[in-house]
C-alpha positions as CSV (number, residue, x, y, z in Angstrom):
1,M,64.1,26.0,79.4
2,P,64.2,22.6,81.0
3,T,66.9,20.2,79.9
4,T,66.3,17.3,77.6
5,H,66.3,14.5,80.3
6,H,63.7,16.4,82.4
7,T,61.4,17.2,79.5
8,T,57.8,15.8,79.8
9,A,55.3,15.1,77.1
10,L,51.6,14.6,76.9
11,K,50.6,11.0,75.9
12,G,47.0,10.1,75.8
13,G,46.1,13.1,78.1
14,R,48.6,12.0,80.7
15,R,51.9,13.6,81.5
16,A,54.8,11.2,80.9
17,G,57.5,10.9,83.5
18,P,61.2,12.0,83.0
19,T,63.1,10.3,80.1
20,A,65.3,7.6,81.5
21,P,69.0,7.9,80.8
22,P,70.3,5.4,78.2
23,P,71.6,2.1,79.7
24,P,75.4,1.8,80.0
25,S,77.1,0.0,77.2
26,R,78.0,-3.6,77.8
27,T,80.9,-3.8,75.3
28,P,84.5,-2.8,76.1
29,F,84.6,-0.5,73.2
30,G,81.3,1.2,74.3
31,R,82.5,1.6,77.8
32,C,85.8,3.1,76.6
33,A,83.9,5.5,74.3
34,E,81.7,6.6,77.3
35,R,84.7,7.2,79.4
36,V,86.3,9.3,76.7
37,A,83.1,11.3,76.2
38,G,82.8,11.9,79.9
39,F,86.4,13.0,80.2
40,L,86.0,15.4,77.2
41,S,82.8,16.8,78.7
42,V,84.4,17.6,82.0
43,H,87.8,18.8,80.7
44,R,86.9,20.3,77.3
45,T,88.0,23.8,78.3
46,R,91.4,22.6,79.5
47,L,91.8,20.5,76.4
48,W,91.2,23.5,74.1
49,V,93.5,25.7,76.2
50,A,96.2,23.1,76.0
51,L,95.6,22.7,72.2
52,C,95.8,26.5,71.6
53,F,98.9,26.8,73.7
54,S,100.6,23.8,72.1
55,I,99.9,24.9,68.5
56,S,100.8,28.5,69.0
57,L,104.1,27.6,70.8
58,A,104.9,24.9,68.2
59,L,104.5,27.3,65.3
60,G,106.7,29.9,67.0
61,L,109.4,27.3,67.9
62,Q,109.2,25.9,64.4
63,Q,110.0,29.3,62.9
64,W,112.8,29.8,65.5
65,S,114.3,26.4,64.6
66,A,114.1,27.0,60.9
67,G,115.7,30.4,61.3
68,K,112.7,32.5,60.2
69,L,112.5,34.9,63.2
70,G,114.8,37.9,63.0
71,G,116.0,40.8,65.0
72,F,113.0,42.7,63.5
73,D,110.9,42.1,65.6
74,L,111.7,39.3,68.0
75,G,115.1,40.7,68.8
76,I,113.7,44.2,69.5
77,F,111.2,42.9,72.0
78,D,113.9,40.6,73.6
79,Q,116.3,43.5,74.2
80,A,113.5,45.8,75.5
81,I,112.0,43.3,78.0
82,R,115.4,42.1,79.1
83,N,116.1,45.7,80.1
84,Y,112.8,45.8,82.0
85,S,113.9,42.7,83.9
86,G,117.0,44.7,85.0
87,F,114.8,47.6,86.1
88,R,116.0,49.8,83.2
89,L,114.1,51.6,80.5
90,P,113.1,49.3,77.6
91,R,115.9,50.2,75.2
92,S,116.7,48.2,72.0
93,E,120.0,48.8,70.1
94,L,118.5,46.9,67.2
95,K,115.7,49.5,66.8
96,S,117.4,52.7,67.8
97,T,120.6,52.2,65.9
98,H,119.1,51.1,62.6
99,H,116.4,53.8,62.5
100,G,118.8,56.6,63.8
101,F,117.1,57.3,67.1
102,P,119.1,59.0,69.9
103,A,121.0,56.9,72.3
104,D,118.4,57.5,75.1
105,F,115.6,56.2,73.0
106,S,113.3,53.5,74.5
107,V,110.8,51.3,72.6
108,L,108.1,53.2,74.5
109,G,108.8,55.9,72.0
110,D,108.1,53.5,69.1
111,H,104.9,51.9,70.3
112,F,103.5,52.7,73.7
113,S,103.3,49.2,75.3
114,P,104.2,49.5,79.0
115,V,102.1,46.3,79.6
116,L,105.1,44.4,78.3
117,A,106.9,45.1,81.6
118,L,104.7,42.3,83.1
119,L,106.8,39.8,81.2
120,A,110.1,40.9,82.8
121,P,110.0,38.3,85.6
122,L,110.1,35.6,83.0
123,Y,113.7,36.6,82.2
124,W,114.7,35.9,85.8
125,I,113.8,32.3,85.1
126,W,115.1,31.9,81.6
127,D,117.1,34.6,79.8
128,D,116.3,33.7,76.3
129,P,114.1,35.2,73.5
130,R,112.1,31.9,73.3
131,V,110.5,32.8,76.6
132,L,108.5,35.4,74.7
133,L,107.2,32.7,72.4
134,I,106.0,30.8,75.4
135,A,104.4,33.9,76.9
136,Q,102.6,34.7,73.7
137,A,101.2,31.1,73.4
138,A,100.0,31.2,77.0
139,L,98.3,34.6,76.5
140,F,96.6,33.4,73.4
141,A,95.5,30.2,75.2
142,A,94.1,32.3,78.1
143,G,91.4,33.6,75.7
144,V,89.8,30.1,75.3
145,P,87.7,30.1,78.5
146,V,86.7,33.8,77.8
147,V,85.5,32.9,74.3
148,R,83.5,30.0,75.8
149,R,81.9,32.3,78.4
150,I,81.0,34.7,75.5
151,A,79.3,31.9,73.7
152,E,77.4,30.8,76.8
153,S,76.2,34.4,77.3
154,C,75.0,34.6,73.6
155,F,73.2,31.2,73.8
156,Q,72.0,31.5,77.4
157,S,68.3,31.0,76.5
158,A,69.0,27.8,74.6
159,P,68.8,24.3,76.0
160,P,72.0,23.2,77.9
161,P,73.2,20.8,75.1
162,V,73.0,23.7,72.6
163,V,74.9,26.0,74.9
164,A,77.6,23.3,75.3
165,R,77.9,22.8,71.6
166,A,78.1,26.6,71.0
167,A,80.8,26.9,73.6
168,N,82.7,24.0,72.0
169,V,82.5,25.4,68.5
170,A,83.4,28.9,69.5
171,G,86.4,27.7,71.6
172,A,87.6,25.5,68.8
173,A,87.3,28.3,66.2
174,Y,89.2,30.6,68.5
175,A,91.9,28.1,69.5
176,L,92.6,27.1,65.8
177,G,91.9,30.5,64.4
178,W,94.1,31.4,61.4
179,P,94.9,34.9,62.8
180,L,96.5,33.4,65.9
181,M,98.5,31.0,63.8
182,A,99.7,33.7,61.5
183,A,100.8,35.8,64.5
184,S,102.6,32.8,66.1
185,R,104.6,32.3,63.0
186,R,105.8,35.9,63.1
187,G,107.4,35.7,66.5
188,F,106.3,37.9,69.4
189,H,104.4,41.2,69.3
190,E,102.2,43.4,71.5
191,V,99.2,41.5,70.1
192,A,99.9,38.8,72.6
193,F,98.3,41.0,75.3
194,A,95.7,42.7,73.0
195,V,93.9,39.4,72.2
196,P,93.0,38.3,75.7
197,L,92.4,41.8,76.9
198,L,89.9,42.6,74.0
199,L,88.1,39.3,74.8
200,L,87.9,40.2,78.5
201,L,86.7,43.7,77.7
202,L,83.8,42.3,75.5
203,E,82.9,39.5,77.9
204,R,82.8,41.7,81.0
205,G,80.6,44.2,79.1
206,M,78.2,41.4,78.3
207,R,78.1,40.4,82.0
208,R,77.6,44.1,83.0
209,R,80.8,44.1,85.1
210,Y,81.6,47.7,84.3
211,G,84.4,48.1,86.8
212,A,86.3,45.3,85.1
213,V,85.5,46.9,81.8
214,L,87.3,50.1,82.8
215,V,90.3,48.1,84.0
216,Y,90.7,46.1,80.8
217,A,90.1,49.3,78.7
218,G,93.0,50.9,80.6
219,L,95.2,47.9,80.0
220,L,94.4,48.0,76.3
221,C,95.5,51.6,76.1
222,C,98.8,50.5,77.7
223,T,99.2,47.7,75.1
224,K,99.4,49.9,71.9
225,E,98.6,53.5,71.3
226,D,95.9,52.9,68.6
227,L,93.9,50.6,70.8
228,G,92.4,53.7,72.5
229,L,90.4,54.2,69.4
230,V,89.0,50.7,69.7
231,V,88.1,51.4,73.3
232,G,86.3,54.6,72.2
233,V,84.2,52.8,69.6
234,Y,83.4,50.0,72.1
235,G,82.2,52.7,74.5
236,A,79.7,54.0,72.0
237,V,78.5,50.4,71.4
238,L,78.2,49.8,75.1
239,A,76.3,53.0,75.7
240,H,73.9,52.2,72.8
241,R,73.2,48.8,74.1
242,S,72.6,50.1,77.7
243,R,70.3,52.9,76.7
244,R,67.1,51.2,78.2
245,G,66.1,51.9,81.8
246,G,67.3,50.4,85.0
247,V,70.2,50.9,87.4
248,K,72.5,48.6,85.4
249,S,71.6,50.3,82.2
250,R,72.4,53.7,83.5
251,A,75.7,52.4,84.7
252,G,76.4,50.9,81.3
253,V,75.6,54.2,79.6
254,A,77.9,56.1,81.9
255,T,80.7,53.5,81.4
256,G,80.2,53.6,77.7
257,A,80.3,57.4,77.6
258,A,83.5,57.5,79.7
259,L,85.2,55.0,77.3
260,F,84.0,56.9,74.3
261,V,85.7,60.0,75.5
262,L,88.7,58.6,77.4
263,G,89.8,56.0,74.8
264,P,90.5,58.4,71.9
265,A,91.9,60.9,74.4
266,A,94.4,58.3,75.5
267,T,95.5,57.7,71.9
268,I,95.9,61.5,71.3
269,V,97.8,62.1,74.5
270,T,100.1,59.1,73.8
271,I,100.9,60.0,70.2
272,K,101.2,63.7,70.7
273,W,103.1,63.8,74.0
274,L,104.2,60.4,75.5
275,L,105.8,58.9,72.4
276,P,108.0,62.0,71.8
277,M,108.8,62.1,75.5
278,M,110.3,58.6,75.2
279,G,112.4,59.6,72.2
280,G,110.0,58.9,69.4
281,A,109.9,60.9,66.3
282,P,106.5,62.7,65.5
283,G,105.0,61.2,62.4
284,F,107.4,58.3,62.3
285,Y,104.7,55.8,61.3
286,W,102.6,58.2,59.3
287,S,101.8,56.3,56.0
288,Y,98.7,58.2,54.9
289,H,100.2,61.0,52.7
290,Q,97.4,60.5,50.2
291,L,95.1,62.0,52.9
292,G,97.4,64.7,54.1
293,P,100.8,65.3,55.8
294,D,99.4,64.8,59.4
295,F,96.3,63.6,61.2
296,G,94.7,67.0,61.3
297,A,94.9,67.4,57.6
298,A,93.7,63.9,57.0
299,L,90.7,64.5,59.3
300,L,89.8,67.7,57.5
301,K,89.9,65.9,54.1
302,A,87.8,63.0,55.5
303,V,85.1,65.6,56.5
304,T,85.2,67.8,53.4
305,E,86.0,65.2,50.8
306,P,84.8,61.8,52.2
307,W,84.9,60.2,48.7
308,V,88.7,60.4,48.9
309,L,88.6,57.9,51.7
310,F,86.7,55.4,49.6
311,G,89.2,55.8,46.7
312,V,92.2,55.3,49.0
313,A,90.6,52.3,50.8
314,T,89.9,50.4,47.6
315,A,93.0,51.0,45.6
316,P,94.9,48.8,44.9
317,P,92.2,46.0,44.7
318,V,94.2,43.9,47.1
319,K,92.6,46.0,49.9
320,I,89.1,44.9,48.9
321,T,90.4,41.3,48.9
322,L,91.7,41.8,52.4
323,I,88.3,43.0,53.7
324,M,86.4,40.2,51.9
325,W,88.8,37.7,53.4
326,L,88.5,39.1,57.0
327,F,84.7,38.9,57.0
328,G,84.2,36.1,54.5
329,T,86.2,33.6,56.6
330,L,83.4,33.9,59.1
331,L,80.7,33.8,56.4
332,F,80.1,37.6,57.0
333,L,78.4,36.8,60.4
334,P,80.2,39.6,62.2
335,L,78.4,42.2,60.0
336,G,75.2,41.5,61.8
337,S,76.5,42.7,65.3
338,A,77.2,46.2,66.5
339,T,80.4,44.8,68.0
340,V,82.0,44.7,64.6
341,W,82.2,48.6,64.7
342,C,85.1,48.1,67.1
343,A,87.1,46.7,64.3
344,L,86.7,49.9,62.2
345,P,89.7,51.8,63.5
346,L,92.0,48.8,63.0
347,V,90.7,48.0,59.5
348,A,90.8,51.7,58.5
349,E,94.5,51.9,59.6
350,R,95.4,49.2,57.2
351,V,93.3,49.9,54.1
352,L,94.1,53.6,54.2
353,S,97.8,53.0,54.6
354,E,100.4,53.2,51.8
355,T,102.5,50.4,53.3
356,S,101.8,47.2,51.5
357,N,102.7,45.0,54.5
358,H,99.4,46.2,56.0
359,W,97.4,44.7,53.2
360,T,98.5,41.0,53.7
361,V,97.1,38.3,56.0
362,M,100.4,36.7,56.7
363,Y,101.5,39.0,59.6
364,H,100.2,39.6,63.1
365,Y,97.8,42.4,62.3
366,D,94.8,40.2,61.9
367,A,95.1,38.8,65.4
368,F,94.2,42.3,66.7
369,L,90.9,41.9,64.9
370,W,90.2,38.3,65.7
371,P,88.6,38.8,69.2
372,I,86.3,41.4,67.8
373,L,85.2,39.5,64.7
374,L,84.8,36.2,66.5
375,T,82.8,37.8,69.3
376,A,80.5,39.5,66.8
377,G,80.1,36.3,64.9
378,V,79.1,34.4,68.0
379,E,76.6,37.1,68.9
380,V,74.9,36.8,65.6
381,S,74.9,33.0,65.8
382,G,73.1,33.2,69.1
383,R,70.6,35.6,67.6
384,L,70.0,33.3,64.6
385,H,69.4,30.4,66.9
386,R,66.8,32.2,68.9
387,R,65.1,33.2,65.6
388,S,65.2,29.6,64.3
389,R,63.4,28.5,67.5
390,T,60.8,31.2,67.0
391,G,60.3,30.2,63.5
392,S,59.8,26.6,64.5
393,H,57.3,27.2,67.3
394,G,55.4,30.4,66.4
395,N,55.8,33.9,67.6
396,R,57.1,33.9,71.1
397,R,57.7,36.9,73.3
398,S,61.5,36.7,72.6
399,G,61.0,36.9,68.9
400,G,58.0,39.2,68.3
401,I,59.7,41.7,66.1
402,R,58.4,41.8,62.6
403,G,60.4,40.4,59.8
404,I,63.0,37.8,60.4
405,R,62.4,37.7,64.1
406,G,58.8,36.7,63.8
407,N,56.1,36.2,61.2
408,P,53.3,38.7,61.3
409,R,51.2,36.8,58.8
410,G,50.7,33.8,60.9
411,R,53.3,31.6,59.2
412,G,55.3,31.2,62.4
413,N,55.1,27.4,62.3
414,R,57.2,27.2,59.2
415,R,60.4,25.3,59.7
416,P,63.5,27.6,59.8
417,S,65.6,27.5,56.7
418,W,68.8,25.4,56.5
419,A,70.9,28.5,56.2
420,V,69.6,30.1,59.4
421,R,70.2,26.9,61.4
422,W,73.7,26.1,60.1
423,W,75.1,29.6,59.3
424,G,76.9,29.8,62.7
425,P,78.2,26.3,62.8
426,G,79.3,26.6,59.1
427,A,81.4,29.7,60.0
428,G,83.1,27.7,62.7
429,L,83.7,24.8,60.4
430,L,85.2,27.1,57.7
431,T,87.5,28.6,60.3
432,L,88.8,25.1,61.2
433,V,89.3,24.3,57.5
434,I,91.4,27.4,56.9
435,A,93.6,26.5,59.9
436,V,95.0,23.6,57.9
437,P,97.0,25.6,55.3
438,F,97.8,28.4,57.8
439,G,99.6,26.3,60.3
440,L,98.4,22.8,60.9
441,F,99.7,21.4,57.6
442,V,103.3,22.5,58.2
443,L,103.7,21.4,61.9
444,P,104.3,17.7,61.3
445,H,106.7,18.2,58.4
446,P,110.4,17.9,59.5
447,G,111.5,20.1,56.6
448,Y,109.8,23.1,58.0
449,W,111.7,22.7,61.3
450,T,115.1,22.3,59.6
451,P,117.3,25.4,58.9
452,D,118.9,25.7,55.5
453,S,122.7,25.6,54.9
454,P,123.2,29.4,55.2
455,T,121.2,29.6,58.5
456,R,123.3,26.7,59.9
457,A,126.4,28.6,58.9
458,L,125.1,31.8,60.5
459,R,124.6,29.9,63.8
460,E,128.0,28.3,63.7
461,A,129.7,31.7,63.1
462,A,127.6,33.3,65.8
463,G,129.1,30.7,68.2
464,M,132.5,32.1,67.5
465,I,131.6,35.6,68.7
466,P,132.8,35.9,72.3
467,D,130.2,36.7,75.0
468,G,130.1,40.5,75.7
469,A,131.6,41.4,72.3
470,S,129.6,43.9,70.3
471,A,128.3,42.5,67.0
472,E,126.7,43.9,63.8
473,V,124.8,40.9,62.4
474,D,122.4,39.6,59.8
475,N,118.7,40.1,60.8
476,I,118.1,36.3,61.0
477,I,120.8,35.6,63.5
478,A,120.3,38.6,65.7
479,P,117.9,37.1,68.2
480,H,120.4,34.3,68.9
481,L,123.0,36.8,70.1
482,T,120.9,39.4,72.0
483,A,121.4,37.6,75.3
484,R,125.2,37.5,74.9
485,G,126.1,41.1,74.3
486,P,125.3,44.3,72.4
487,V,123.8,43.5,69.0
488,V,122.9,45.9,66.2
489,L,121.6,45.2,62.7
490,A,123.9,45.1,59.7
491,D,122.4,47.8,57.5
492,T,125.1,49.4,55.2
493,V,126.1,51.9,57.8
494,P,129.3,50.8,59.7
495,R,128.9,50.9,63.5
496,G,132.4,50.0,64.5
497,A,131.3,46.7,66.2
498,D,133.9,44.1,67.3
499,Y,132.4,41.5,64.9
500,V,130.3,41.7,61.7
501,L,128.3,38.7,60.5
502,L,126.8,38.8,57.0
503,Q,125.3,36.4,54.5
504,F,125.2,36.7,50.7
505,G,123.0,33.9,49.5
506,V,119.7,35.8,49.7
507,V,118.7,39.4,50.2
508,S,118.4,39.9,53.9
509,F,116.5,42.8,55.5
510,P,117.3,45.7,55.3
511,F,119.5,45.2,52.2
512,T,117.8,45.5,48.9
513,S,120.2,43.3,46.8
514,V,123.0,40.7,47.2
515,S,125.4,43.0,45.4
516,Q,124.7,45.7,48.1
517,E,125.6,43.2,50.8
518,R,128.9,42.3,49.0
519,Q,129.7,45.9,48.5
520,Y,129.3,46.5,52.2
521,S,131.5,43.6,53.2
522,G,134.1,44.9,50.7
523,F,134.0,48.3,52.4
524,L,134.5,46.8,55.8
525,L,137.5,44.7,54.6
526,E,139.1,47.9,53.3
527,H,138.5,49.8,56.6
528,G,139.9,47.8,59.5
529,Y,138.2,44.5,59.4
530,R,139.6,41.0,58.7
531,R,137.8,37.9,57.5
532,V,138.1,35.2,60.1
533,W,135.5,32.6,58.9
534,E,133.5,32.0,55.7
535,R,131.3,29.1,54.5
536,D,128.0,28.7,52.6
537,Q,128.0,32.3,51.5
538,V,128.3,33.4,55.2
539,M,131.2,35.7,56.3
540,L,132.4,36.6,59.8
541,L,134.6,39.7,60.1
542,R,136.5,40.9,63.1
543,R,137.7,44.5,63.6
544,E,141.5,44.8,63.8
545,A,142.0,48.5,63.7
546,E,142.5,50.4,66.9
547,F,140.4,53.4,65.8
548,P,136.6,53.3,65.2
549,I,135.4,53.4,61.6
550,T,133.9,56.7,60.5
551,P,130.5,55.9,59.1
552,E,129.8,57.1,55.5
553,G,126.1,57.8,56.3
554,P,123.8,59.2,59.0
555,A,124.3,57.5,62.5
556,A,122.2,57.6,65.6
557,G,122.7,60.7,67.7
558,P,121.1,63.9,69.0
559,E,121.0,65.5,65.6
560,S,119.7,62.4,63.7
561,N,116.5,62.4,61.8
562,P,114.8,59.0,62.4
563,A,112.8,57.5,59.5
564,P,111.6,54.0,58.6
565,E,113.1,52.3,55.7
566,G,109.9,51.7,53.9
567,T,108.6,48.5,52.4
568,A,111.1,46.4,50.5
569,P,110.2,45.4,46.9
570,R,107.8,42.5,46.5
571,T,106.8,42.3,50.2
572,G,103.3,42.5,51.6
573,M,101.9,40.2,48.9
574,S,101.5,36.8,50.6
575,I,98.4,35.1,49.2
576,F,97.1,38.4,47.8
577,R,98.6,40.4,45.0
578,G,98.6,44.1,44.9
């Protein structure tokens, strides 16, 4: 369709010439506004990239500064990727010691994420956990131009000004998306790679670049073991959309069929063989006992008693609230696109789980869904725009399907409804509004950057621990010590570390009460440790005995039985209540 400034019109039987551009403003303010508008027009992609990076990084650094990021999980990733940078297996003492894994355990046995090795060179530049916060912000920001290309593809038949507006709204909604803000406030996770890779997978599929689709699908399978299921569902969607004739379509069907088979196969192979090979415990994260003791039993129950799935997925009601929130924040636009089926494995994992942390929107889990939901929403917005144009100008070839796409009764000249024209932009606006309480509101407040007294005391005490000394520490201070020596989590089982650093003002993971923390410190003082510093309910102990402490509980070793600690009381609630 021709652009606005080349459009001609019939006036008195004659064709008018091109519309002249508006004259330049003569006022200083007008000239300044024109320069700003021109700059934004040329550099809008870079500006949204910079904004997404800045906000994501600022939220992460704010949590670091305030002492809200702990050994679980930032310290685990820091230890693992630091080992990668030294050309070693990605081992983490924080993870293996606390959960009772063997000494040769690597985090590849916890979640299969070899793609994290790509971040190892960053530690050659700056050996600090905060480098992971920078990397995650950069990876999130890398999705902005991809989202804009997705919007341009979905609105490709629209006039150029409409395409530009759609790309801007989609880029803004992504850059300020509440899932990215929630993930940024929780430190670093594998989702940093999952977000741009999912976007690239979907965008390359739209452009029919099937070789690139296979590459990004393979990288997703190396990001987290369950993403192979997402790849498989996307393969089915791609094959369905490519079922019409033509060379490109046949290639799309073949690519989709390959992904449909290979994606789930990668997940099965990883869980059944690769994770145990790296020291993982079979069934370590299985939290679906209402369906059966293992995947096979759960699958059988899903086939023979499908109503059980519905009952588990809707009880407690907080799960329904979660689903309504995920789709309602985009005004349910994603439900109109087949792409939304790619979210099914990730949503099912959470609503069928017994772990209440999976039902909240305050962790990083929603960021895995964000590329899928946003892409589906943009696809439906583009379709609604095409239908609104059809409704305004009659039945065109692009909208000749009966029903909402056209009007078989000859009422095609009726003006499209307000809802059809503003549904997509409304979803983008709602996303921007939600971004305020999820992150934008807290960024400028100094109080959210300032650690409390116990956290400051923990940091002061951590500075007294010599470099290279082994330490058993509170979860909050663990990432501040991982670059200086071997660090494990204080968790009621004595490890014989040179130093032990504890706090007693609040319940700190994985302790369940302050009294339990005090009992543990009392046990250490009676078995070879001496108090060397104490302030603001923070205590630093040093081991004085020449012999190691004998633990009074299970320790890591070849005969250990690794198991997660479960969900602590009153967690996983956030803005929802179970």
